[in-house]
C-alpha positions in Angstrom: -24.0 203.0 50.1 -22.5 200.9 52.6 -23.7 197.6 53.5 -23.5 194.6 56.1 -24.2 190.9 55.5 -26.2 188.6 57.6 -26.1 185.0 57.4 -28.7 182.8 59.2 -27.4 178.8 58.9 -30.8 177.0 59.8 -31.9 173.5 60.0 -32.9 173.3 56.5 -31.1 175.9 54.4 -28.9 179.2 54.8 -30.5 182.6 54.4 -28.6 185.9 53.7 -29.6 189.4 53.9 -27.7 192.5 52.7 -28.7 195.7 54.7 -27.9 199.2 54.6 -27.2 201.9 57.4 -30.9 202.5 57.6 -31.8 198.9 58.2 -33.1 198.6 54.8 -32.9 194.9 53.3 -31.5 195.8 49.9 -30.9 192.2 48.8 -31.5 188.5 50.1 -30.7 185.0 48.6 -31.3 181.3 50.2 -29.9 178.1 49.7 -30.9 174.7 51.0 -29.3 171.5 52.2 -29.9 168.1 53.1 -31.2 166.5 56.3 -29.2 163.3 56.9 -31.5 160.5 59.2 -29.4 157.3 59.0 -31.2 155.7 62.2 -34.7 156.5 64.0 -33.9 159.2 66.5 -30.6 160.4 64.3 -30.3 163.8 62.6 -27.2 164.8 61.1 -25.7 167.2 58.3 -22.7 167.6 56.3 -20.8 170.6 57.5 -19.2 171.2 54.0 -23.0 171.7 52.9 -23.2 174.7 54.9 -20.1 176.3 53.6 -21.2 175.4 49.8 -24.7 177.1 50.8 -23.0 180.2 52.0 -20.8 180.9 49.4 -23.9 180.2 46.8 -25.8 183.0 48.9 -22.8 185.4 48.7 -22.1 185.0 45.3 -25.8 185.4 44.5 -26.3 188.6 46.5 -22.9 189.8 44.8 -24.1 189.2 41.2 -27.6 190.8 41.8 -26.1 194.0 43.9 -22.8 194.5 42.5 -21.8 197.5 44.4 -21.9 195.6 47.7 -18.5 194.0 46.3 -17.1 197.7 47.1 -19.0 198.7 50.1 -19.4 195.7 52.0 -18.3 196.8 55.4 -19.0 193.5 57.7 -20.2 189.9 57.7 -21.7 188.2 60.9 -23.9 184.8 61.7 -26.7 183.2 63.4 -27.0 179.5 63.6 -28.8 176.6 64.7 -27.8 175.9 68.5 -26.1 172.8 70.0 -25.4 171.0 66.7 -21.8 169.3 67.0 -18.9 169.7 64.7 -15.8 167.8 65.5 -12.4 168.5 64.0 -9.0 166.9 64.1 -5.8 168.2 64.3 -5.7 169.1 60.7 -9.2 170.9 61.2 -10.9 168.4 58.9 -14.6 167.1 60.0 -14.6 163.9 61.5 -18.2 163.0 61.1 -21.2 164.4 59.9 -22.9 167.1 62.7 -25.0 165.9 65.2 -28.0 168.2 65.2 -29.8 170.0 67.6 -32.9 168.1 66.9 -31.1 164.7 67.1 -32.8 162.5 70.4 -30.1 159.4 70.7 -28.5 160.8 74.0 -31.2 160.2 76.6 -28.7 157.7 78.3 -25.5 160.4 78.1 -28.1 163.0 79.8 -28.8 160.7 82.8 -25.3 160.3 83.0 -24.6 164.1 83.4 -27.2 164.6 85.6 -25.9 162.1 88.2 -22.3 162.8 87.8 -22.8 166.9 88.0 -24.5 167.5 91.3 -24.5 171.2 90.8 -24.8 171.4 86.9 -28.1 173.9 87.1 -25.8 176.0 89.4 -23.1 176.1 86.8 -24.7 176.0 83.5 -28.2 177.1 84.5 -29.9 174.4 82.4 -30.8 170.7 82.8 -29.1 168.0 80.7 -31.5 167.5 77.7 -30.9 165.6 74.3 -30.6 168.7 72.5 -27.8 170.2 74.1 -24.0 169.5 72.7 -22.4 167.7 75.8 -24.6 164.8 75.7 -23.6 164.6 72.1 -19.9 164.7 73.1 -20.3 161.8 75.5 -22.4 159.4 73.0 -19.4 160.0 70.3 -17.0 159.1 72.9 -18.7 156.2 73.9 -20.1 154.9 70.8 -17.4 156.0 68.2 -13.9 155.7 70.2 -12.0 155.7 66.7 -13.8 158.9 65.9 -13.2 160.6 69.3 -9.5 159.4 69.6 -8.9 162.1 66.8 -11.0 164.9 68.2 -8.8 168.1 68.5 -11.7 170.6 68.8 -15.2 170.9 68.5 -17.5 173.8 67.1 -20.9 174.8 66.9 -22.2 175.3 63.0 -22.3 179.1 62.8 -18.5 179.0 64.5 -17.5 176.4 61.6 -18.8 178.6 59.1 -16.9 181.4 60.6 -13.4 179.2 60.8 -14.2 178.3 57.0 -14.6 182.1 56.2 -11.6 183.3 57.9 -9.4 180.5 59.0 -9.9 181.3 62.7 -11.7 178.8 64.9 -13.7 180.2 68.0 -17.2 180.0 69.8 -19.3 182.8 71.0 -20.9 182.9 74.5 -24.5 182.7 73.4 -23.9 179.4 71.6 -21.3 178.0 74.1 -24.1 178.5 76.7 -26.1 176.0 74.9 -23.3 173.1 75.1 -24.0 172.3 79.1 -19.9 173.2 79.2 -20.1 176.7 79.7 -20.2 178.6 83.3 -22.8 180.8 82.5 -22.3 183.4 85.0 -18.3 183.4 84.9 -18.4 183.3 81.0 -15.7 180.7 80.9 -15.6 176.8 80.3 -16.1 174.6 83.4 -13.7 172.3 84.0 -15.7 171.0 86.8 -18.4 169.8 84.5 -16.0 168.4 81.9 -13.7 166.6 84.3 -17.3 164.9 86.2 -17.8 163.5 82.9 -14.3 162.7 81.6 -14.0 165.1 79.1 -10.9 167.7 78.7 -11.6 171.4 78.2 -8.8 171.3 75.8 -11.3 170.5 73.1 -13.0 173.7 73.8 -12.4 176.7 71.4 -11.6 180.3 72.6 -14.4 182.4 73.8 -15.4 185.5 71.9 -18.2 188.2 72.2 -20.8 188.1 69.2 -19.8 191.3 68.0 -15.8 190.5 68.1 -13.9 190.7 64.9 -12.5 187.1 64.3 -10.6 187.9 61.0 -11.0 189.0 57.6 -12.8 187.3 54.7 -10.7 184.6 53.3 -8.5 186.1 50.7 -9.3 183.4 47.8 -13.0 183.9 48.5 -12.9 187.6 48.5 -11.0 186.9 44.9 -13.7 184.5 43.9 -16.4 187.2 44.8 -14.7 190.0 43.1 -14.5 191.9 46.2 -12.0 194.9 46.4 -11.1 195.2 49.6 -10.7 192.9 53.0 -14.1 192.4 54.6 -14.1 191.9 58.8 -16.1 189.0 59.6 -17.8 189.0 63.3 -18.4 186.2 65.5 -22.1 185.9 65.3 -24.8 184.4 67.7 -27.1 181.5 68.4 -30.2 181.6 66.5 -32.5 182.3 69.4 -31.0 185.4 70.6 -30.2 186.6 67.1 -34.0 186.4 66.5 -34.7 188.2 69.6 -32.1 191.2 68.8 -33.7 191.4 65.3 -37.1 191.8 67.0 -35.8 194.7 69.1 -35.5 192.7 72.2 -33.1 194.7 74.2 -34.6 195.8 77.3 -35.8 193.7 80.4 -39.4 195.0 79.9 -39.7 193.4 76.4 -40.7 189.7 75.4 -41.0 187.7 72.3 -43.4 184.9 71.5 -42.4 183.5 68.5 -44.7 180.7 66.8 -42.8 178.4 64.1 -43.0 174.5 64.0 -42.3 175.0 67.6 -42.6 177.8 69.8 -40.7 180.0 72.2 -41.2 182.7 74.9 -38.1 184.7 75.2 -37.3 187.3 77.5 -34.3 189.7 78.1 -32.2 189.4 81.2 -29.5 191.9 82.7 -28.1 189.6 85.0 -27.2 185.7 85.2 -28.2 185.0 89.0 -31.9 184.6 88.5 -32.9 181.3 90.4 -35.2 179.5 87.4 -33.4 176.2 88.8 -33.4 174.7 85.1 -37.3 175.6 84.7 -36.4 177.7 81.7 -33.5 177.8 79.4 -31.1 180.3 80.5 -28.5 181.6 78.3 -25.8 184.2 77.7 -27.0 186.8 75.4 -25.3 188.1 72.0 -25.6 191.3 73.5 -22.4 192.0 75.7 -22.8 191.0 79.4 -26.7 190.4 79.1 -28.6 186.9 79.3 -31.8 185.7 78.0 -34.4 183.1 79.4 -37.0 181.1 77.1 -39.3 178.5 77.5 -40.2 176.1 74.7 -43.6 174.9 73.3 -42.6 171.8 71.1 -45.8 171.6 68.9 -47.0 174.9 68.6 -47.4 176.0 64.6 -47.2 172.2 64.1 -50.4 171.7 66.2 -52.2 174.1 63.9 -50.8 172.4 60.7 -51.9 169.3 62.2 -55.1 170.5 62.7 -55.4 172.0 59.2 -54.3 169.2 57.7 -56.4 166.8 59.4 -59.6 168.8 59.1 -59.4 171.2 56.2 -56.4 169.9 54.0 -57.9 171.8 50.9 -58.4 175.0 52.7 -55.9 178.0 53.2 -55.0 179.1 56.5 -57.1 182.2 56.1 -60.3 180.0 55.1 -59.4 177.8 58.0 -59.4 180.9 60.8 -62.0 183.2 59.4 -64.6 182.2 61.6 -62.6 182.3 65.2 -63.5 186.0 65.4 -67.1 184.8 66.1 -66.5 182.5 68.6 -66.1 183.9 72.5 -62.7 183.8 74.5 -62.4 180.3 75.9 -64.2 178.6 72.7 -67.4 177.9 74.9 -65.6 175.4 76.7 -63.4 173.8 74.6 -59.5 173.2 75.7 -57.1 172.3 73.6 -53.6 171.2 75.2 -50.8 171.2 72.4 -49.1 168.2 73.4 -48.9 166.2 70.3 -45.0 165.7 70.2 -44.8 165.7 73.8 -43.8 169.0 75.8 -40.7 170.9 76.9 -41.7 173.6 79.1 -42.7 173.6 81.8 -42.9 169.6 82.2 -40.0 168.2 80.0 -42.3 165.1 79.2 -41.9 163.4 76.2 -44.7 161.0 76.6 -47.5 163.4 77.3 -50.0 163.6 74.2 -52.4 166.2 73.1 -56.3 166.3 74.0 -59.2 168.2 73.5 -61.5 168.6 76.7 -64.9 169.7 77.1 -66.4 168.8 73.5 -70.1 169.7 73.2 -72.6 168.8 70.7 -73.0 172.6 70.2 -69.1 173.0 69.3 -68.4 173.4 65.7 -65.2 173.5 63.5 -64.6 177.3 64.2 -64.5 176.4 68.1 -62.0 173.9 67.6 -60.1 176.3 65.5 -59.9 178.9 67.9 -59.5 176.3 70.9 -56.2 175.0 68.8 -54.8 178.9 68.8 -55.8 179.6 72.6 -54.0 176.1 73.5 -50.8 177.1 71.9 -50.9 180.5 73.4 -51.6 179.1 76.6 -48.6 177.0 76.3 -46.4 180.1 75.9 -47.9 181.8 78.8 -46.9 178.8 80.8 -43.2 180.2 80.2 -44.2 183.6 80.9 -45.7 182.7 84.3 -42.2 181.1 84.9 -40.7 184.3 84.6 -43.2 186.1 86.7 -42.9 183.6 89.7 -39.0 183.5 89.8 -38.2 186.9 88.6 -41.5 189.1 89.0 -41.4 189.7 85.3 -43.6 192.3 83.9 -43.7 193.1 80.1 -44.6 196.2 78.9 -44.6 195.1 75.3 -44.3 191.5 73.7 -43.1 191.4 70.1 -45.1 188.3 68.1 -43.3 186.9 65.3 -43.7 183.7 63.2 -47.3 182.5 62.3 -49.1 184.0 65.5 -47.9 187.1 63.8 -50.1 186.7 60.4 -53.5 186.4 62.0 -55.2 189.5 63.7 -57.4 187.5 65.6 -54.8 185.5 67.0 -52.6 188.7 67.7 -55.8 190.0 69.9 -55.8 186.6 71.7 -51.9 186.9 72.6 -52.6 190.4 73.7 -55.5 189.2 76.0 -53.9 186.1 77.1 -50.8 187.6 78.2 -52.2 190.8 79.5 -50.1 193.0 77.5 -49.7 195.1 74.4 -48.5 192.8 71.4 -46.7 194.4 68.2 -45.7 192.9 65.2 -42.6 193.9 62.8 -43.0 195.8 59.5 -40.1 193.3 58.0 -39.6 190.0 59.6 -36.3 188.5 58.9 -35.8 186.5 61.9 -32.2 185.6 63.0 -30.8 186.9 59.9 -31.8 190.4 60.9 -30.3 189.6 64.3 -27.0 188.7 62.2 -26.9 191.8 60.4 -27.1 194.1 63.3 -24.3 192.3 64.9 -22.4 192.9 61.8 -23.4 196.4 62.2 -22.2 197.0 65.8 -19.1 195.0 65.1 -18.3 197.4 62.3 -19.1 200.6 64.4 -22.2 201.9 62.8 -23.6 201.9 66.2 -22.4 202.1 69.9 -24.3 199.2 71.0 -27.5 196.9 70.2 -30.0 199.6 71.5 -29.0 202.1 69.3 -28.8 199.7 66.3 -32.4 198.7 67.0 -33.8 202.0 67.1 -32.6 202.4 63.4 -33.2 198.7 62.4 -36.3 197.8 63.9 -39.6 199.1 63.0 -43.0 197.9 64.5 -46.6 198.0 63.2 -49.6 199.3 65.4 -50.0 197.8 69.1 -52.7 195.5 69.5 -53.7 196.1 73.2 -55.7 193.8 75.6 -59.3 193.8 76.2 -60.4 193.9 79.7 -63.3 191.7 79.2 -61.2 189.1 77.2 -58.5 189.4 79.9 -60.7 188.5 82.9 -62.1 185.5 80.7 -59.1 184.1 79.8 -57.9 184.4 83.6 -60.6 181.6 84.3 -59.7 179.6 81.1 -56.0 179.4 81.6 -56.5 178.4 85.3 -58.3 175.4 83.7 -55.8 174.9 81.4 -53.4 174.4 83.9 -55.3 171.6 85.4 -54.8 169.7 82.1 -51.7 168.2 82.5 -51.9 166.7 85.7 -55.1 165.5 84.8 -54.2 163.6 81.6 -50.4 162.8 82.5 -50.6 159.0 83.8 -53.3 158.1 81.1 -51.5 159.8 78.5 -48.5 158.0 79.6 -50.2 154.6 79.9 -51.5 155.2 76.2 -48.0 155.7 75.0 -46.5 152.6 76.5 -49.2 150.3 75.5 -48.8 151.7 71.9 -44.8 151.4 71.7 
């Protein structure tokens, strides 16, 4: 039996899955690590913890599946995007990694926007706090002693690849999230770097996701009891890995992912679409392909907030069991899920959520359904941007995360998106995408589409209901009026309570 190993380096922990040639998950393990918050708005981690967790996960899998020691044919990664790892000329970590959800870099984003006139033309994205370049500028401006020692920077999964092989590089889907990559030409942008006073000398070599970056370090192989050299492949950023793991390998497929935040993602065959920064636009882990995505900041967290506030003793199943009895549109009740601000399409940290249209006849079931509808409307905002800027139409949408677990919510998604919705038989997120990268890199499949046909299996399709589709078109039109209606008052409330 032959295996590949996919390692997903997340924000709270690292997960590993061992997969055979038929795409079956034979074994899995996980290990957590701490989040460091030294100041308000700061979010950091010790990269050495990622390596420790990877070793722990690999050791556990080799122990519980001993024949993997002789039959492992490849290792690859997915990883949290944007997070900054700085190394000196001895390849030692200079400071804790500044993570994607760190928000200390507003000033640096303003600097980048003012100094790089054609930033969106080159990088396809606006300067936002999550990206890597603002973090580099922050260190340069605030920690000059550290900055003077910087030899190179890496992103999390690339640092893990270095620790496992001794080789330093960065792969395109992650590099696209730095704001230093010319996305179309697939090269570091000296124009952007020079405009903000950074040298591209600190940028590592660029590789594709399924490129072999080396063999597993000999000492590690001996520690795990491996009998042979194991190739290690570069891997990819978590969102495109999740997309590949969900079988999103064609332009007519979309992915609706509902976790704490929400993502609506689409496969793109070319990098010349004029989204003008309204959506994130990155290189894919699939060679020569791209992907676009919009982000809802409070997707699952809106539902979690609602449950915690109004039904703390109930399960989600109990909370949502009555939504099927409420008509589409929740009898005039609208929810805007802006409880943590919003990313797409508004990029507004000061907007706040609201219920509109409350009526004496509304019950808790109405509110629960309105929350589900509001989250889905927010994801539809991203879909509508794709339709507007590139005439996107989807023959299939794959729903993953919390939105895939409730049949009534799945029907809402099919009706609101007006497209068939499917779920995965086995949902493993970015870890499966990492395993698929290893499978393609190891030569099991000629490309990701061939791998997807073997590895990705869907449950039965949920089709849109024409009557509900027509109703939701009216309700969504009302939803689109919510943001401009509440924006000024919402900003005033936030300012008055600072």
